C-alpha positions, 0 to 999 in steps of 0.5 A, a space after each residue: 391214808 393210802 391203802 389197798 383198794 378192793 380189786 373189784 372196784 379197779 376198773 382201769 379205762 384207756 383214755 379213748 374207748 371203754 375197756 374190760 375190768 382187770 378182773 375180766 382179763 384175768 378170769 377170761 384170759 390170764 387164768 385159762 392160759 396159765 398152765 400152758 404158759 408154765 408148760 411152754 415158758 412162752 412170753 404171754 403176749 396175748 395176756 399183755 395185749 388184754 391188759 394193755 386194752 384194759 388200760 393196766 400198762 397206763 396205770 402209773 401214767 400221768 393223766 396229763 398224758 392220757 394215763 390212769 394217774 394210779 398210785 402205789 396201793 393201785 399197783 399192789 392191788 393190780 399185780 396181786 389180782 394178776 399173780 392170783 392167776 399167773 405170777 409170770 404175767 404179774 412180774 412182767 407188769 410189775 417190772 414195766 411199772 417199775 421202769 415207768 416210775 422212772 420213764 414218768 419222771 425223766 422220760 420223753 413225752 412220746 414214750 410217756 403218751 404211748 405207755 399211757 395208751 398201752 402201746 408201750 411195754 418197758 422193763 428194768 435192765 439192772 442185774 448184771 454178771 459182773 455185780 450179780 444181784 447188787 443192782 446198785 453196783 453196775 459194771 457196764 459202762 457208758 462212754 462218750 462217742 461222737 456226740 453220743 453214748 456208747 453202752 457195754 454190758 452183759 446184763 444177767 436177768 432181764 424180764 421181758 428180754 427181747 419182748 419189751 418196746 424199751 429198757 431202763 438200763 443202768 450203768 456207770 456214769 459217763 463222767 459224773 461222780 456216783 455209781 450209777 446213770 440210767 438210759 432209756 434204751 429202745 428195743 431193737 438198738 443196734 448192738 443190744 441182743 438178747 444173750 441167752 435163753 430161760 428155762 426157769 424153775 419158776 416164773 417160766 413165762 416172763 422171759 428173764 434172759 440175759 442181754 448184751 450191749 456191745 458198742 450199742 450208741 444211743 443220743 444223749 437225750 436217752 439219759 434218764 436224769 442226771 449223769 451219775 444220779 441214777 441210784 438216787 433215782 432208783 431208791 426214790 422211785 425204782 425200790 419203792 415200786 418194785 419191793 411193795 410190788 413184788 410183795 404184792 406178787 408174793 400175796 397174790 400167790 399165796 391167796 391162790 394157794 389157800 384158794 387150792 388148798 381149801 378147795 382140795 380139803 373141802 372136797 376130798 373125803 375120807 370115805 372109810 370115815 364119812 369125813 372130808 379133809 377139812 373135818 379133820 382137826 390137824 388139816 384145819 389147824 395147818 390150814 389156819 396156820 397158813 391163813 394166819 401167816 398170809 393174813 399177818 403178811 397183808 397186814 405188813 403190806 397195808 401197813 407199808 403203804 400207809 407208812 408211805 401215804 402218811 410220810 411216816 418216819 418208818 416208811 423206808 424201814 417198811 419198803 426195805 423189809 416188805 419183799 423180805 416178809 412176803 417172799 419169806 412167807 410165800 415160800 413157807 405157805 407154799 411148802 405148807 400147802 403142798 404138805 397139807 394137800 399131800 400127793 394131790 398137790 404134786 399133780 399139775 392140774 391143781 395148780 399148787 406145784 406150779 405156784 410153789 415154783 413160782 413162790 420161791 423166786 422172790 427170795 432169790 430175786 434182787 434184792 434178795 432176802 439176805 441183801 434186804 436184811 442186811 439193809 435193814 440191819 444197817 438202817 437200824 444200826 445207824 449204817 450207811 446202806 451202802 458201804 463195806 462189809 
């Protein structure tokens, strides 16, 4: 059975030297810098370097190339633990894992080995200005050009834009049928550039900036999988990694919010009553409801991983549901914690308002909650996932 492992058991060594545990990196490097990353919107390069040194970037890489050979359950446990400290960093790592799921299956060995060694950060470049959150319908083009391939695109949201070492890039096929082809586009490719800045409401450190390709040339060997097979690859590899991992990020945020709420309720006092806020029945009832909502979400995520591990008939349905379940729970739990903690939660030093802002992102991150609900409706009513309204 595939299940979430205790995070304290997750030690992710590199192939060459002993490394700090993930928990050490989170506690000593990521958590202390989280508020500053949020304040400035700076990309958390030092955090990523520390995670690379702990072997985290190579978690999904095969042991054949020096990686950890980790599972989707390991991905979920890893990004959840990071998200408890800083969801921006967790999203950078998750988008790397989503890209690596394709690189591992279809990418060149030199890149796979660099990823495994923690020397290569990748990400997805799917969302486009022309098709917005409908990642499955790229409007960017790939055309044959004197033995190479020319890419032209206006990508709208690319996590780690200008910071990653490569981009798993979607386009229309060159000649084949099908909606999508994927490419591995190295950073620094002439004609590929960051096309704007990111000053987000939440997840402020993940550099989710637009990118453009204007006559960018790549070798035909940059293609990941067959021409026209990109959607099948996305549905088989990228989507499960991203949706399960995104749910885990939301879960990490919720756990952090409840930790902050518990600390506030047990320390803040009503002096005229000689009691803490935790001793007030209304506070306890509200906290219990939030705790239960988080535990229900964890149970759903665990069941999703079990469905995938067992190959259950409902595995695809659970994958389509899990991000939406967790995203909506995170938004509601964040709002509940803000109300429960009152004016104190509005102050930045508690970390509640930062996590409140971060928690709202999953709702609108492609595939959005509404898109996922439509997929679930189609799947359970016997309709194709993609088609007319």
